N, C-alpha and C positions, 0 to 999 in steps of 0.2 A: 340687419338682423341676422341673416343667413351667414355673413361673412364672420360675425363674432361668434357663432355657433361653430362654424368650420374651424376657426383658429383654436376655439377651446378643445375641441376635439382632436386637433392636430397636436396640441399641447399635451393633452391627456395621453395620446398615442406614444409620443416621444418620451414622455415622462415613464410610462409602463415600458417601453422599449429599454430605456436607459437601465430601469431596475433590473430587467431580464438580462440585460448585458452585464450587470454587476453581479447577478447571481451566478451566470455563467461563468465569468472570470473567476468567482470565488469556488465553484464547483471544480474547474479544470485546475485551479491551483491547489486545491485539496487533494485531487487525484494525482498531481505531479509530485507532491510531497510523500504521498503512498509509494507511488512507482520509484522515487529516488531513495525510499528506504529499501524497496526490494532490489535495488540494483547493485549487489554485492554478493558474491558466491557464498560468503560465511553467513550471511543474514539468511539466505534461502535454506542453507542447511540447517540452520536454527529453526526456521519456520517448519520445515520438513520433519524435524525430529519433534517438534512439539505436536504434529498431527496426531500422534498416538496418546498424547496426554500431557500433562504438566510435568516439568522437569526442574530439578534444582540447577542454579548457576555452575555448579562445580561438574554436574553431567554434561552440561552443554559445553565446557571447555574441553572435555574429552571428545564430544561428538565433532567440533569444530577444528580440533586440533592446532589451536593456537594458544597464546598465553592468556591468562585470566584478564588482564586489563583490556586486551584487544576484544576479547569476547563481551566483556562489561560495556565497552563503548558500542558495540553492535547491537547488544541489548537495550541500550539507551535510545539509539535511533528507532529501533522497532517499537520501544514503549512509547517514544514521543510522537510516532505515526499512527498510534492507536492499534498498531497490529498485535501486540501482546499487552499483558497485564501482568502484574507481579503481586506476590503475596508473601509477606516476611512472616517466617515461623522461627522464632529463636534467632539462632545466627544464621539461618539459612533463607534463601530468597527462592522462591518457586515462581517459574513463569508458565503461562498458557497463552494458547491463540485467542484472540477475542472474537475472531469471526472464523467460524469453521469453513466457509465458502472459499477460503484462501487454496483449499484443495483443489477446487474446481478451477481456479485461476492457474494453478500448477498444470493442470491436466491441459488447459488451453495453451498454455506455454509450451509444453512437450509436443502438442500436436503441430504448433508453428514450428518448432525445431524439426521435427520430423518432415513436414512438408517441404521446408526450406532445405533440407538434405536431400530428399528425392529430386527436387528441381535442380540441385547443384550437380548431382549424379547424372541427371539427363543432358546437361550441359557439357559434361565432361567427355 
């Protein structure tokens, strides 16, 4: 009787462990998708510009300094990652940041860059 109980508990434990592992995998895959969307200077520039409020696609073309099709592709990546949302008004499409905490992430990235620069300067 004790062996059956132990086996059932073991199966439950590993069943829960497998579910936790699957949830972790999904969470890390989702994070990687967002990180990949952030991994381009033009997309970072777009997100930075949107921190002050929504902007139309044409304004973002000027901010990025690229051709409209390239900016459109970058906006599509950000949209698919859930970092921006769009609102169509007539012939114009406006974009906004979906999660204002991205500014905190940018501050964290800046701190990492500054720390790295200081470390490299000490080594030189």
